[in-house]
C-alpha positions in Angstrom: -1.9 27.9 -1.3 -4.1 24.8 -0.9 -2.4 21.5 0.1 -3.5 17.9 -0.6 -2.7 14.5 0.7 -3.9 10.9 0.1 -4.3 8.5 3.0 -4.6 4.9 1.7 -5.1 1.3 2.9 -4.0 -1.7 1.0 -6.3 -4.7 1.3 -6.3 -8.3 -0.1 -8.7 -11.2 -0.2 -7.0 -14.6 -0.6 -8.7 -17.5 -2.3 -11.3 -19.1 0.0 -11.6 -16.0 2.1 -14.9 -14.1 2.2 -13.6 -10.7 3.4 -10.7 -8.5 2.6 -8.0 -7.9 5.2 -5.7 -4.9 5.6 -2.1 -5.6 4.5 -0.7 -2.1 4.6 -1.3 1.7 4.7 0.4 4.9 3.9 0.1 8.6 3.2 1.2 10.5 0.1 2.7 13.4 2.0 1.6 17.0 1.5 1.6 18.3 -2.1 0.1 21.2 -4.0 -2.0 19.0 -6.4 -3.9 15.7 -6.1 -1.9 14.5 -9.2 1.3 14.9 -7.2 -0.2 13.0 -4.3 -1.3 10.2 -6.6 2.2 10.0 -8.1 3.7 9.6 -4.6 1.1 7.0 -3.6 1.7 5.0 -6.7 5.5 5.2 -6.2 5.1 3.8 -2.6 2.9 0.9 -3.9 5.1 0.1 -6.9 8.2 0.1 -4.7 6.6 -1.9 -1.9 7.2 1.0 0.5 4.0 1.1 2.5 3.6 0.8 6.3 2.5 -2.2 8.2 1.6 -3.0 11.8 0.7 -5.9 14.0 0.4 -9.2 12.1 0.2 -7.6 8.6 2.5 -9.3 6.1 5.6 -7.2 5.2 5.8 -5.6 1.8 8.6 -8.1 0.9 6.3 -11.0 1.8 3.6 -9.5 -0.6 6.2 -9.1 -3.3 7.3 -12.7 -2.9 3.7 -13.9 -3.0 3.1 -12.0 -6.3 6.4 -13.3 -7.8 5.6 -16.9 -6.7 8.7 -17.1 -4.5 8.7 -19.5 -1.6 9.2 -17.8 1.8 
């Protein structure tokens, strides 16, 4: 059987910035269809469950920014 996975990077560009910067990344896991992979990737993003490293903002910081909550 053929297996599939999606490897993704989340990027953002804040007002006044020229370039996008990486804010997170992840992998869907191994599934039997691209649709299953897409579902898992979307679930990670909607639940703010992606990976970060270095000086990337945490998923919770991104959630707060989107909700307009002060840190």
